[in-house]
C-alpha positions as CSV (number, residue, x, y, z in Angstrom):
1,M,218.1,91.3,99.6
2,L,216.8,94.8,101.6
3,I,220.5,96.7,102.5
4,L,219.9,99.5,104.9
5,S,222.8,99.5,106.7
6,G,225.8,100.1,104.1
7,Y,228.0,97.7,102.2
8,Q,229.7,96.4,104.5
9,K,226.9,93.6,105.5
10,F,226.3,92.7,102.0
11,V,230.2,91.8,101.5
12,D,230.2,90.3,105.2
13,F,227.7,88.4,103.9
14,L,228.8,87.4,100.4
15,A,232.4,86.5,102.4
16,S,230.5,84.4,104.5
17,T,228.0,82.6,102.6
18,T,230.1,81.4,99.6
19,N,233.0,80.4,97.9
20,F,234.7,83.4,96.5
21,D,237.6,85.6,97.3
22,V,237.1,89.7,98.7
23,Y,238.9,91.9,97.5
24,L,239.0,95.7,99.1
25,N,240.6,99.2,98.2
26,Q,241.8,97.6,95.1
27,K,242.3,100.4,92.6
28,V,241.6,98.9,89.2
29,K,243.4,99.8,86.4
30,K,241.8,97.7,83.9
31,V,239.2,94.7,83.3
32,I,239.6,92.5,80.2
33,W,236.2,90.8,79.8
34,K,235.9,88.0,77.4
35,E,232.3,86.0,77.7
36,G,232.5,83.7,80.3
37,E,235.9,85.9,82.2
38,S,237.2,88.5,83.3
39,D,240.4,90.0,84.4
40,V,240.8,92.2,86.5
41,V,244.1,93.9,86.9
42,C,244.6,96.0,90.4
43,A,247.2,98.5,90.7
44,S,248.7,96.7,93.1
45,G,250.2,94.0,90.9
46,I,246.9,91.9,91.3
47,T,245.7,89.8,88.5
48,V,242.0,87.8,89.6
49,S,240.7,85.9,86.9
50,A,236.7,85.3,87.4
51,K,233.5,84.4,85.7
52,N,231.9,87.0,87.4
53,V,233.0,90.9,88.9
54,V,231.1,93.0,91.3
55,M,232.9,96.1,91.5
56,A,231.8,99.3,93.7
57,L,232.7,102.1,93.7
58,P,231.9,105.7,94.8
59,I,228.8,107.9,93.5
60,G,231.0,111.2,93.2
61,V,233.9,109.0,91.1
62,L,230.5,107.9,88.2
63,K,229.5,111.2,88.6
64,A,233.0,112.7,88.0
65,K,233.0,110.2,84.8
66,G,236.6,109.1,86.7
67,I,236.0,105.6,85.2
């Protein structure tokens, strides 16, 4: 899939064609990974357990080594 108009269309596509939850604007405090399962702990108190996790962050955060 080639995305030409931003990531929102990609998120919309995933949300409409798959059977999983999409969490937006969540600050992740910790990711606990073990083979076959991940737990994502968010600052808001939400903890999500999943087999697969996709996280996206602004390029500025990566460049600043803010994670």
